[in-house]
N, C-alpha and C positions, 0 to 999 in steps of 0.2 A: 466301356469308355476307359481309355488308358489314363495313367497317372498324369502324363504330359497334357492330355486333353483337359483333364480336370483342373490342372494348374492354369492353363490358358484361359479356361472359362472363368475361374475365380479372378484372375487378374483383369479380365475384360469387364466383369461385373464391378469389381472394386474400382477400376479406373473410371468407369461410367458414373458410379456413385460419387467419386471424388470430384469429377469435373462438373457435375450438375447439382450436387447436393452439399458438397463440402466447401469447395473453393468459391467464395462469394465476397462481395464488398460488404463491409460492416454496415449494420443499420445505424443511422444517425438519428437519435430520438431527442426531441426537446422543442420548446416553443420559442426560444430566444433566437430571433432571426439574425440579429447583429452578431451574436456568438457563432452561429452556423456559418454566416458569410465569412467571418474571420477564419474559421477552420477550413472552409472550402478553398480559400485563397492561399493559406500558408501551411496547411498540413496535407499535402498530396497523398500521404500514406492512407488517409481515411477515404480517399476516392478510388484507391486501388483495390483490386481483388486480393484478398488475403489467401495466400497459398500455404496452408499448413504443411509441415513435413509429410511427404506423401505416404510413407510407411508408418506414420505415427499420428493418426487423426482421432484417436479415442482420448477423451479428456483425462481419465485417470492415468493412462499410460504416458501421455504427454507431460502431465504434472510431475510424475515420478521421474521421468527421463530428464527433465530440466534440472532436478536436484542432483541426480546421478552424474550428469555431465559436469557440473561444477565441483563435484567431489572426486572426480576420476582423472584420467589422463588429460582431460580437457579443462581442468580446473583453472578458473580465472586467477591470474597472479594477484596476490594481495597488494594493497596500497599502503603507503606510510601516512598515518594520521598524526596530527598534533592534538593532544587531548586537553580539554578545558572542563574542569569539574565545577558543577554548580551545587550549592548546598540549600536544599529546601528547609523550611523552618522546623520540620519534624525530625531532622537529623539524618535524612537520607542523602543519597548522592545521585546526581544526573550527570552523565558525561556527554559533552558535545565533541565529536570527532571531526576535525578539520583536515582537509587535504594537505599533503606534505608541503606544498609550495605556497600555502596561504596561512598567514598568522592571524588568528581570530581577533587579537586586540591591536592590530597594526593601525597606526595613525597616518600611514601613507595615503595621501590624497588620491593618487592614481589607483591604488588598490581598492580604496573605498568606493570608487566609481564602478567597480565590477559587481554585478548583481550576485546575490547569494541564493542558492537553492538548498532548502532544508529537506532531508530525507527521513522518512519513517518506515521501518520494515515490518515484517509479519511477526506472528506470535512466538515462533521458535527461532527467529533470526538474530542477527547482530550486525555490527558495522562491516564485518567481513563477508556478509552474505553475497553470493555470486551476482545477483541482479543489482545489488547496491554498488558493488565494485564496477559493474558495467556502466551504471548511471553516472557515478562520480568521474570515471575516466572520460566518458562522453562529454560531460559538462566541462571538464578541463580543456578538452580539445576545441570546444566552441567558445571558450573564454570566460567561463563563469566559475565562481567559488562554490564549493560544496561543503556542507556540514551535516553529519549524521547524528541524530539524537539517539543515544543508547538508553534503553529503558533500564530501570533499576535492576541490578544483578545480571545483566546480559553482557556478553562479550567477556573481556578480561577483568571486568569490574565487579567487586564483591558487593552484595546487598548489605546495607547498613542498619536497616530497621525491618520490622515484620510487615512491610508493605512493599508490594511489587507493582504490577500494572494490570490494566483491564481495558476492554474495548470502549466502555463509556467514560473512563477516567481521563480527564483533561488537565488536571492540576499541574503535572510536571511539564506538559507542553506549554501551558500558560506561563509558567516560571521561565522556561527557556526562551519564549518569545519576548517576554518583558526584558530579559537580559539582552537579546539580540537587538531589539528596537532601541534600547538605551545606548548600547555600544556601537551601533551602526545606524545612526539616525537618518542619514542621507542615502541609504543604500536600498535599492529595490530588492524585494524578496518574494519568492514563490515557494510552494511546497509540493513535493512529490511523495506520495504515500502508497504503500502496498499492503493488501490484505487487512490484517488487524490494524496496522498503522493507518490505513485509509479510514477505518471506522473511527479511530481516535481523532483523526484530523477532521472528519465531517462533523463529529460531535463538538469539537472545538470551534469550528467555523459557525455552527449553529448557536453556540453559547456566546461567543464574543462578537458576532455580527459585525458592526461597523469598526470595531477596534482589533480586528483579527491580525493585522500586521502584514498580510500577504496581498499581492496584486492579483494572483490567480493560483489555481491548484490543479494537479493532475493525479488521479487515483487509479490504481490497478487492482482488479478483483476484490473490491470492497465487500465485506460481509454486511449486507443490507438488513438482515433480520436474523438474530442469533437463534431464534426458535426454529427457523427453517434450516439454519446451518447445523444445529444439533440433529434434526431429523435426517439430514443428508449424511452426516458423519456416522450415524448409527445404523445405516443400512448394512446388509450382510456383506457387501463388497467393500464399502468404504471404511468400515470399522477396523479391519486389520491393516488396511493400507494407509489410512490417514489418522483416524481417531486415536489408535494406539500410540502412534508416533508423537502426536501432540500431547496426549495425556502423560506419556512417559517423560516428556520434556518438562511439563509442568510439575509433576511429582518430583523430578530430579532437582528442580529449584528448591522445593521444600526440604528435601533430604539434605541438600548441600548447605542449607541454612537452618538446620534443625535447632541449633542453639537459640537463634532469634525467634523461631516460630513456636517452640514448645510452650512458652508462657501464655500464648494466645490461641493455639489450635491443638487439637488432638492428632498427633502425627500418625498414629496407627489407623485412625479412622480415614484420614486423607489417603494413606497408602492403599486402602481397600477400595477407593473409588474406582468404579468400573467404566465410567464414561466421562467425557469432558464436561458434560452438563452437570453431572454429580459433583465433580471437582469445583466448578463454579458455585454451585449451590452451597457447598460446605466451606469454601474458602473465600471466594471473591465477594459474596453477599455480605459477610461479616467484615471483611477487610475494608470495604468501601462504604460501609454504613447503610446498606439497604435493609429495609424491614423484612423482606422476604424475597424469594427467588423470582416471583412474578414481577415485582417492582424492578428488580435488576434487569430482567429480560425486556421489559417495556422500555427501559432507559437505553438498552442496546439497539432497539429498533430505530432506524434512521428516517423512515418515510415522513413522519409528521414533523421532523426537524428541518427538512429541506427548504421550506419557505423562509427560514431565518438566515439562510446563507446569502451573503451580500457580495460575493466576488464570483467571477466565472470559474466553474469547476468542470473539467472534462473527466468522465468516468469510463474506463474500459473494462468490459466484462465479456466472458464467453458463455454461450448457451449450454455448453457441456461442462461447465465448472462443477467439479464433484464436491466442492466445499460450500461455495456460495451459489445456490441453485437459481435457475432462471425464474422460477415462480416468485421469487422475492425481489426481482428487479423493479425499481420504482418507475415503471413506464407511465402510469397515469400522472404521477407527480411531475415527472420531467416534462410532460406535455402541458402541465398546468402552471408551473412556476418558472420564472426567469433564472438565469445564472447556471442552471444545471443542464449539461448535455451528456447523454449516454451514447457511447459507441459500443455496439454489441456485435461480436463476431460469431459465426456459426460453429467454430471450433477454437481451441486455445487452452482449454483446461484451466487450472488455477495457477496464476502467476507463471505462465509458461509461454504461450504464443510463439512456439517454435516455427521456423520456416527454413527451407533449403534442404537438400538431400542429406547433408551432414551438418546438423544444427549445432555448431560448436558455440558461437557467441552471438553474432548479429541475429536479431530476431525482431518480430513485429513490435513488440513492446518497447524495445530500445530505440527503434527507428521513430516511433511515435513520440517517445520522450524527447528525443533530440529536436524534432521538428516543432513540437508544441512549445517547449521551453524557449527555444531560440526565437520563435515567432512572437511569443508574449513579451519577452524582454526587449526585443528590437522594435516591434510595431504596435504593441498593445496600447501604449499611451495615446497614439494617434487614431488607431482604428478600432479598438475594442472597449476601452474604458470610457464611460460616459458619466453623467451626473448620477445615474443609477448604479453604475458599476464601480466608479472610482471612489471606493470607500476607504481603501487603505492608502493613505497619502505617502509620498516619498519622504516627507519630513515628519518626525515625531517630536512632540514637545516632552522633554524630560519632566517627570513628576518631582 
């Protein structure tokens, strides 16, 4: 058999597999009929076949390619933010980054009518992350205000105390939301969160329940169970591709702030950590007051917290996600509790969901973001929120 024949055979088999096993409509999982009806009516992307980039259908490859595209010739142009610094009681700093044409403290009545979308990014990201820029630009095009919450020490902002951030820690988000509710009491707000940011948000929604401050939420590639995440990260393939990158970033934060960290942690021991799990056990357990690593991991697990969530939340995951594995998806819980809908694609990787032959910018994730947020903010009041859903009022009483 000639080389040309082998190539033709390979392409034929690959194309057959793509058409019959890869390109599929997402599974829509959940018991909330009203929520499902709303999505069916206003989010046509969820009824379409998702066509992943033909030559890039493996989850690891797609996840890496997404990052490379944003850091290469296809880099998404940066946006101009207006920074608003919040001061937690412990002396730290949280930065809210507002889009360049929206002043966070404006008293303009017309501006205050524009809904606000709060964004939370992943563990190694910041407000200039490619997908965040895509989201904020898309939000501006459809007429909404954007604000990104920068975690302590991320982006261009220095860390001020020996405390950073973690998946189950919601204190800084609670402070940010109290500030937003107080300064924008008549403004509708929703939240869009990615990866670790999604885990933080879901923990926050479970903790705050009726007083969350959001009308609805959209999360991409959430880490449902950190135990399963660690198992996935430490496989022979994922460890050099993903675990090392995340671990080096976390260690870099410690080294960059060694002066603040040394009185509380053994820097040499931290630098010898070989896995993300080991870093969390040696740093985050102590940093956030857990008695042991098992207690920390239990608090990171989201499944038992879903019944406490009182607003509609749409969650997008891919079955080939190399970081948040399919075995941890809360299928049973979504079919048992209201307010949670899972949209699961057959491909998409971790925070990637590329599509098109040349996947420069527009992708499945961004299209879903645009349709869902626009639908919730335009039609949610009449068609989605009920006595059970309408927990977060449009008007907040100042304390």
